[in-house]
N, C-alpha and C positions, 0 to 999 in steps of 0.2 A: 504494500500500500504506500502511496506517495505521501510522505510526511510533509513535504513542501506544500502540497494541496491542503492537507489537514490543518496546517498552521494558519490558514486563511479563514478557517471556520471558527466562529466565536467560542465554541466550547473548548477549543484547544489554544486559545489566545494566551501568549506568554510562555508557552511550553517549548522546550528544546526537542530536537529530534530524538534524543535518548529518552526523554520523559514520555514522549508520545508513543514510542515503541514499547516502553515498559507498561504504559497504560493499556494499550491495545492487547498486550499479552495477558495482563491481569484481569481484564474485563472480557476476555474470550471473544474479541471482536470478530465479526463475520460480515462480509459484504454480499448483498443479494440484489438481483435485478428483478423488476416487475414491469408488466405491460399495463397500458391504460385500463382503468377500472378493476385491476386486481385488488383484492383485499389483503392488506399487509398485516393489520391487526384487527381483531373483531371484538365487539361488545360481549361481555361475559367472561372473557379470558383473563388470565393473570400472567402476562408474558414475561415479566421480570426483565425487560430490556428497554433501553433508551434508543430511539431511532434518530438517525441523522441523515438528512437528505444530501447526498453527494451530487446528484444530478436530477433534473426534472423537478416535479413538485407533487405534493400529496394534499388531500383534503380530509379534514377531521369533521365527521358528521355523526348524526344520531338518527336512526330509524326506529320509530316506535312500533308496537305490535299491530297498529291499525294502518301502517304504511305511510305515516307522515314523516317527512324528512326535514331535518334542521341542520344547516351547515354552520359549524362553529368557527372554523378557521381554515386558512390556506397556508401551507408550509412550503416555502421555496428552498432552493439550493442553500445549504449551510444551516438550515433551520432544524430544530429538534421537535420530537413528538413523543408522547407517552412517558415522559420523565417522572411525572407525579405518581402515576400508577406503578411505575417500575420501582420507585423508592418505597411506596406503601404496598408491600408485597401481598398483603391479604385482601386488598381492595380490588374487586373485579372492574374491568374497564366498562364505562357506560357509553362509549363511543366506538365507532369504526374508523380505521385509517385506510383510505382508498387512494390508489395511485391515480393522480390527475392526468398523467401522461406516462410514457415510458420513463422509468426512473431507476436510479441506483441508490441503495440504502445501506448504511452502516449500522449494525446492531451491536450494542454493548450490554453485557449482562451486569446488572447492578449489584449482584451479590459480591462481586469483586471489590466494590466500594464499601459496602456495609460491613464486610467481614475482614477488611484489610487492616494491617498494622501500620498506621499512619506514620509512625516514626521511621519506617523504612522506605516510604514512598514519597519522593520529592514532588511528584505530580499531584498528590492528593489535594493540597490546599488550593492550587491553581484551578484544578478541575472543579472542585466544589464552589469556589468563588465564582467562576464563570457560569456554572449551573445556576447559582443563586441569582445572578444578574439577568440571565436569560429568562428564568422563571418569573422574575419580577416584571420584566417587560411584557411577557405573555399575559400575565394577570391583568396588566393595564389594558392590553388589547381586548381581552375578554370582557373587562368592565366596560370598555368603549362600545362593545356590541350591544350591551343593554340600553345604551343611550339611543342606538339606532332602531331598536325594536320596540321601545316604550311609547313613541308617539302613536296616536290613534289613526292618523291619515297616512295613506301611501306616500304622498308627496313629502310629508314631514320626515318619514323614515329615509326616503331616498336622499333628500337634501342633507340630513344629518350625516349619512354615510359619505356622500360625496364631499361634504365640507371637511370631514376628518381626513380623507385622502388628499385633498388640496393642501391642508396644513402639513401633512406628513411629507408630501412631495415638494412643498414650497413652490407650488405652481397650480394654476387653474386648469392646466391641461395634463392629463395623465391616463394611464391604462389601469384598469382594475383587474384583480386576479381571478375574476369569476366570469362565466358565460351567463346568459340571461336566466336560465333555470337555476343555476347555483346562486346567483344574486337574489332571486326570489326566495330560495330556501334560506339563505343567510338572513334576510330581512323578515322572514315569516310571512311571505306574501304569496298570492297566486300568481303564476307566471303571466297569465293573460292580463290580469289587473295591473301588474307592474309594467308590462309592455305598453298598455294603453296610456298609463300615466306618463311614461317616458316620452311617448309621442306627443302628448299634450304639452309637456314642458319644452319640447323642441319647438312646437308651433308658437308658443308664447315667448320664445327667445330667452329661455332660462338656461338651457343647455344645448350643446351639440354632441351627438353621440353616434358612433358607428361600431357595432360589435362591442368590444371591451374598451374602446377608447372614448374618453369623455373630455369635453371642454366646457367649463363653467363660464357663462356670460353674465357679467356683473353690471352691464349698462347697455 
């Protein structure tokens, strides 16, 4: 595995080649490839692994027993998933992790962290520090989703989401990580109702959009 590539991933920030190699061995790292729509991890399981997206992207979603789907987040290259469930070994996953496209995933077994002798591993502190920072950022993003789904009207939900992306991108023009169905699932909306509202917003000169590309018109 190319340690130079891994050093660019936030989870391995600040680690030397030697520390990364030791970490990968201690956590029994394995690399796996998936095709679009493959299920990487499934609800109800206790995988005991942290997933890192090396290429492509994955979607974190929840399907209830009545067939309703809610998209919680989109994880791109360099991002993590399932770390909370991996560290809480007895808690079953409440979500599925699905390949959004062809992707390569690095899986790390967390027992190597929880059962390690930290005095002998120079990578422990750096790894846990990075994991804490990443988890904190993800918690903020999940909290942000509640702001987007709490408004009563479709337009308010759409504008809340697009406003957040504009702030994150520092631009009024950007691409979103979802297609129309995924965006509808993320905002807890019907796809047809979402598409209709986006059409209205374009006619009223509020936005310009084509597929996943959006431009916010402020005047």
